[in-house]
N, C-alpha and C positions, 0 to 999 in steps of 0.2 A: 677775415671780414669779407663778406660778399659785396658785390657792386651795389646791391639794393641798400645795404646797411650804410655804405659810404654815401650814397645818394641821399638817404634820409638825414644823415648828420649835416650834410651841406645845405639842405633845404630848411633845417630847423635851428641849427646852432647860430646864435646871433653874433658870433665871431666873424662870420661871413656877412658882408654888407647886404643891404636890402636888395640892391640891383642884382647881385649874384643869386640870392635866394629866389627872387621872383623869376629870373631867367630859367632857373632849373625847375621851379614849380610848374612853369608853363610848357615844359617839354611833354610831348604826347607819344613820341616814338620810343618804344622800349629798347630797340636796338641802339638808338642814339644814346639813351641813358646808359646802357651797358658799355658802349664804347668809351664814354666819358669817365666811367668809374670802375672798369674791370681791373685796372691797375693804377699804380702811381706812374706819372710821366717819368720815363727812365732818365736818370742822370748817368749818361754814358761816359766813355773815356774822353770826350770833349766837352761835355756839359749837357744842356737841355736843347731839344728842338721839338716843336709840336704845333698843332693847330691852336689858334687863339680861342679861348672860350672858358666857361666855368666847368670845373670838375677836376678830379685828381689826375686825369690823363690829358690835360690841356695846359697851355701856356696862359697863366693868369697871375695876378699879384701874389696869390697865396702859394702857388707852386714855386714861383720865383723867390719869395721870402724863405720858404722851407729849404730850397737849395742853398740859398745864401747863408742861412744859419749853419748848415753843415760845413760850408766853406769857412765860415768864421770860426767855428769850433776847431777846424784843422789849423788855421792860421795861428790861433792862440796857442795850440800845442807846439807849433813850430817857432813860437816866440817872435812872430812877425808883425804884431799889431802896430808897433811904432813905424815900421817901414811903410805900411799903408798899401792900399789897393787902388789902381787906376781903373776907371770905368769909361767906356765909350758906348755910343749907340748909333744905330742907322736910322733910316727914314721910315721904317716899317710901322704899321699900326701898333700902338702901345709901347714902342721902343723907349721913348723918353720916360714914360711912367714906370716901366720895368727897371730902367737904369736908376731912377730915383729910389724905388723901393729897395733895390740892391744896396745902394749907397746908405740908406737910412738904417737898414738892418745891420750892416757892417759897423756903422757909427754907434748904434745902440750896444754893440759888443766892444765898444771902445777901440775900434780899429780905424785908423786915419784913412780918409778916402779922397782921391783926386778925381773929380768928376768933370769931364769935358762940358763946357757951357752950352754946346750945341752939337749936332751930329758930326761925326768924324769917321774916316775909314778905319777898318780893322787893323791894317798894318801900322797906322800911326799909333794905335793903342799899344801894339807890340813895342814900338819905339819908345813910347812914354814910360812903359814899365821899366825899361832899362835906364832911361834918362833920369827918372825920378828915384831910382833905387828901390822900387816897390817889391814887396814879397809876392804879389800876384796882380792879375789884371782880369777884367771881365768885359766882354763885348756883347751887347744885346743886338743880335742879328740872326736872321735865318738865311743869310747869304743870298743865293739865287733861287730859293724856294718860292712857290706861288704866294700871293698876297695874304692868304689866310694863315700863314705860318709865322712864327717868330722863334727865337732861340736865345741861348745863353752860353757863350764860349768862355772857358777859363784858361788863363795863361799863368805861367809861373815866373819866377824872378829873372830867368834868362831871356824872357820875352817870347818864348815859344808856347804853344798850347801844351797842356799837361800831358806827360807821358808816364809810363811805368817807372817807379812804383807810386808816384804821387797821385796818378789818376785813380788807382784802386783805393788808396788811402782816403782820398777825398770822397769817393763814392760811398765808402763805408760810413763816413761821418754824415753824409747827406741821408743815407738810408736809416741811420740811427735816430734821426729826428722824426719821431712817430706822431707827435701831436702838432697840428698847425698852430694851435693857440699858444704853444710854448715858444714860438719864434719871437725874438726881440725886435723892437723897432723904436724909432724916436722921431719927433717932429723936426722938420728942416731947420727951423729957426734955432732950436736948441743945439742941433749938430753944428751949425755954423758958429754959434756963440761959444761953444766949447772947443773950437779949433779942430774939430774932427772932420768937417766937410769943407774942402777947398776946391773952388772952381778953377779950371785950367782952360787954356785956349791958344791965343795968338802966339805966345812965347814958344810953346811946344811946336806949333806950326812952323815957325821960323827956323827953329833948330832942326826940325825934320827935313825941311826943304834944303837947308844948308848941307846936310849929309848927302842928300841925293845928288846935288850939283857937283859934289866932289868925285862922283863916279863917271863923269863925262870924259870920253877919250878923244873926241874929235871936235873941239869947240870951233876950230877953223872951218871945218865943213859946214857946221851950223851957220856960222857967220856968212859964209859965201852963198848958201842955198836957202836960208830962212825966208827970204822974200819971194822965192819961187815955190817952195813947198806949201801945198794947201792941205790942211788937216781938218776933217770933220770929226767932231767928238759928241758923244751922248753919254751922260751919266745914268741913263735909264731911271731917272727920278731918285737916284741914290746919293751917296755921300761923296762921290768923286769930283763933283763939279768944280768946287773952288780950288782944290789942291792940284788937280790935273791941269786946269787952266793956268794956275799960278806958276807951276814948275815950267810949263812950256813957254810961258811969257818971259820968265826970268832967264831962261837959257837962250832966248833969242827968237822964238817962233811967234810971229804975229798974225799969220793967216790961219787962225784957228776958228772954225765956224761951228757953233754949238747948236744942236737940235733944240730949238726953243720949246717945242711941245714937251720935251723930256728933261728940261733943264732943272726945274724946281722939284723939291722932295714931294713925293706922293706915295703914301703907303698902300694905295690901291693899285698902283702901277697901271693907271687907266689907259695908257696908250699901247701897252704890250700885253699879249696873253700870258707871258711868262718872262720875268725880268732876268733873263739868263743870256749872257753873250754867246753861249754855246748854241742857242736857238736862233736860226736865221731870221725868224719872224721879228726878233728884237731889233733888227737892222733896217726895217722897211722905211722908216722916216729918215734915218741917216743916209740910206742909199739915195733917196729922193733929193736930199740936200746936196749930197756929193755930186750927183749928175748936174745939179743946177750950178754949182760953183766950180765944177771940173776939179774935184779934189784928187789928191794923189793917194791918200791913206784915210781910212775910217777907223775910229777907235770907239769901243763901248765898254764901260765898266759896270760891274754888277752892283747891287745896292750897298754892299759894304766895301766896295772898291778893292777887293783882293783878286778878282779875276778880270782879265782883259780879253775882249774879242777884237779881231782885226780883219779888215778887208783892204786889199791893195789893188791898184790898177795894173792890168796886163797891158804893156806898151804896144803889143801887136794888135789886140782887139779893142782896146779902150774899155773893156769890161772890168767890173770889180769882182775880184776873186776872194772867197772867204778862206781864212787860215784856220786850221784846227789849233788846239792848244799845243800839240806836238810841233806843228810847223812854226808857230811863233817862238816857242821855246828853243827849237833847234836853230832858227835863224839868229836869235840873240846869242846863243852859245857860239855859233860859228863866227859871228861878227866880233864878239868880245875876245875870243881866243886868237883870231887872226890879227886883230889890232894890237893886242897885248904882246904877241910874239914879235910883230913888226917894231913895236916900241921898246922891246927888251924888258917887258914887265911880267913875263910868265915865270912864276916861281917853280923851282924843281919839284916841290911837293904840292903843286896846284891840283885841285880836285873839283870835278863835276859831280853833282848828286842828282839822281833821278829816282822816281818810284818804279816799282817792278812792272807797272802797267803802262809806262811811258815808252816812246819809240826807242827801238834798239839802234837807231842811227846815232844816238848819243855815244854809244860804244865806239863807233868808227871815228867820230869827231874827237873823242878823247885820245884815241890812238894816233890820229893824225897830228895832234899838237903835243903828244907825249905828256899828257896829264892823267891823273888817276880818275877812275870812275867808280862811284859807290852807289849801289841800289838799296832802296829802303822800301818798306811797306807803303801802301796807299795812304795818303794823308800828309799834308805839308808839315805837320808837327814833327814827323820823323826826319825831315830835312833840317828843320830847326834844331833838333836834337843832335844831329851830326855836327853842326857848327859849334855847339857847346863842347862836344867831345874834342873837336879839332883844337879849340882854344885851350882846353885843359891839358891835352897831351902834347900839343905842338907838332904832332906827326904830319898833319896835312894842313893846307891853306885853302879855304873855301874860295872858289871862283864864281860859281853859278849853280843854282838848283832850279829844277822845274818839274812839274807834273802835267799829265796830259789834259787835266781838267782846267786848262786856261790859267794856270797859276805859276808864277816864278818869282825868284828873288835874286837881285844883284846886290852884292855888298852884305855886310853883317850888322848894319845899324838896327835892323829889325830881325825877327825870327819867324816871320810869316810871309806868305806870298803877298806881293804888292803890285797892284795894277797901276799905281801912280808912277813908280820907278820903271815899270814895264812900258808905260806910255812914253816916258822920257827917252828911254834907250832905243825904242823902236823908231821914234821920230828922228833921233840922232842918226840911227842907221839909215833911215830913209834919205836924209840929207846927204850922207856919205855916199850912198849908192847913186843917188840922183846926180851928184857931181860927176859920176862915171857914166852917166847916160842910162841908168837902170832904175827900175822901180823895185820895191820890195818883192813883188811877185817874180820879176825877172831874176832877182838874186836867189829866190827860193828854187827856181828851175836850175840855176847853176849848182846849187847845193845837191839837188837830186842827181844831176849829171856826175857830180864828183863822188858821191857816196852810194848811189843806187836809189831806186824808187821804192822807198818805204811808204807803206800805206797802213793806217790804223783806223779802227772804227769802234763803235760802242753800241751795245744793245742794253736797253733798260726795260725791265718788266716790272710794272707796278702791281702790288698786291696789298691793298689797304685793309685796315680793320683787324679784328681778332683772328679771323680765318687766314688773312694774309700773312700774319706773323708765323703761323704754324706751317703754311705752305712754303714759305721761304726756307724754314728749317728743313722741311721734307725734301725740297729740291736739292739742297747741299748734301743731305744724308744719302739720297739716292745716287747722286753722282759719285760719292765716295764708295758706295757699295757696288755700283755697276759702272765703273769708269769706261768712257769711250776709248776705243782703240784706233778709230779712224774718224776724221772730220773732213768732209768733202774729199778732195784728192790727197789730203795730208795724213800721214801716218803719225800717231801719237808715239813719240820716242820716250818721253819721261813725264812724270807727274810730280809736281811739288805740292805737297799738302802742308800748308803752313799751320793748320790746326794741330797736326801731329808733329810738325817740324821735321818732316822727312821728305827727301827726294828719292824716288825709285824709278828705275828704268824698266820698261815693260818687257823687253826681250831678255835681258840678263837677270832680271829680278834683283839687281844690286840696289842697296839702300845706302843713303848717307844722310847725316844730320844737317838740318838747315840752321844757320846762325841767326836769322831774323826772329823777332819775337813771335809768339803764338798769335795766330789770327785766323779767322774763318775764311780762308782763301784757298782756292784750287787753281794751280797754274799748269797749263799743258804745253810742253815743248814739242813742236812739230818739226817735221823735216823741211828742208829748203828755207830755213831761217824764219819760219812762221811760228806763231804762238797764239794762245788765247788764255784767258783768266776769268774765273767766276768768283764773285764775292757778293754778299749782301751789303747794301748801302749802310753806312753808319749814321746817316742823317735823314733818310727817306725810306718809305716802305717799298723798297725795290730790290730786285736782284740785278746786278750789273755784270755784263759780259763784255770783256775787252778783247780785242783781237788785232793782230798785225801780221803783215806779209812783207817780203822784199822781192822785187822783180826787176827786170832789165829796162822796162819802159812803163810809162804811166797807165797805158791801156791795159796791159797785162796785170799790173798791180790792182787796178780797179776791178777787173774781171775776177781775179783770185780772192780779193777781199769780199766781194759780193757772194761768191760761192761758199766761202767759209762762214760768212754771216748767215746765209740761208740754212746751212747745215746746223749751226748752233741754235738758230731760232727754232728749227724743227725739234731738236732735243729739248729745248726749254718748254716748248708747247706740250710735248709729251709728258714732261715732268709736271707741268702745271695742270 
């Protein structure tokens, strides 16, 4: 079917409501019509994500219902209807509506639904799936994407986002739903009356907070320093506000200053250009407040509160220094392992888990504390998957997992990255180090002195629309056919092609099979402990290029990472 045929159906078929039909009938730009209808919005390995609007290639109640019908069909085949599905949503435009449409479609298929009564963080949904014994979970969120986006993430019974083979099986069921009008739905009153729709909230919050508090290692340091430590926090108009403030208050921190302009939910994210704690512009108001109250640490959570951004004061300059996701993850890892070793809590089979694009300093930290380190593909669902395998086999015990994109998880109460627990443990660490006369930034410098100056960076090249999809494919294809042999001053020693699941050395031509799952990723091992990695984003129309170096001092690391970045940017521009 052509895009024009799909467009005509949506403008004429009364299954689609009048508002939808009128919106589409008023479109004048043919390219816009084509972009909305040239394909179905892809239900990928994590679910849906796209721009809100009418059309088959947009996030709307019809594409959400269609995806949910496919999920429902799979759950029925798995005999999971009685176990039910937990659903949460964030502060984005249409999130509540999409959550309710998801719930009512599932209920119409006689699948029990536990729907949060108001917006909640994604990691709490992961916890709720496990706590309630659900077969699956859904979070309506587009994480840190711009305001025009929304999304639909699917979790399975272990609390992690779906991985192989479940992801592919669910995708097949979603793609098999060919007619929008065949999707089942039910009115809310009937769903409640039949006992299929159950609202949840405070009880799950309390259970979730209780689990987090059990992870505290140094309650004494918190008690001693809580009245001195000043914390500025911004939820960036998202879901983190109540639970981050609650956990900090309950463990003893009272000097928590919230950025009032960003405290309340706002799907337009009107005070930030981009609701992403990776973006320094998101911290402008928080930095103003921090200077006003002389804060020690600044925290920012993204809209679904699974990512955490951090600034900490430099005790020498009194300036606030931003932490990358690698830095905050490594600081937590070092703090946790050092304290557990001191307290005799490190298990012999303890394990750190990181993604292949996260800092290699984790390898040295693992070696220092004699714990195992496991690398997984990009995406926190693969870290969650490892926890499940650890529990099933008993071979390893999970200690901590992190990824460079500002996400980490301490504990196994959930199986997704959690900015709420990250906020808690970083404030605990800040109190612990403050007791020793140090800020978090001072401790980060100590970590660099101990392990070496690791520096990482990221290039993101956005290629939107139909042409963008093809260009992304072409860039990866060209890199495979004409691989670089040198990048800046670095020699390419080996290439890992996760699509082919092969690692090969350029000089010896030796090949070996890779154990990780197939994925469209190219990883370049460079001399002098440097590396880079190229992959298309799974959630945005982007090519992402990750890179890392290790040097003897910070100036040299900054210089080398910039040179490598420029070399890679030059290659990407040629490919584009």
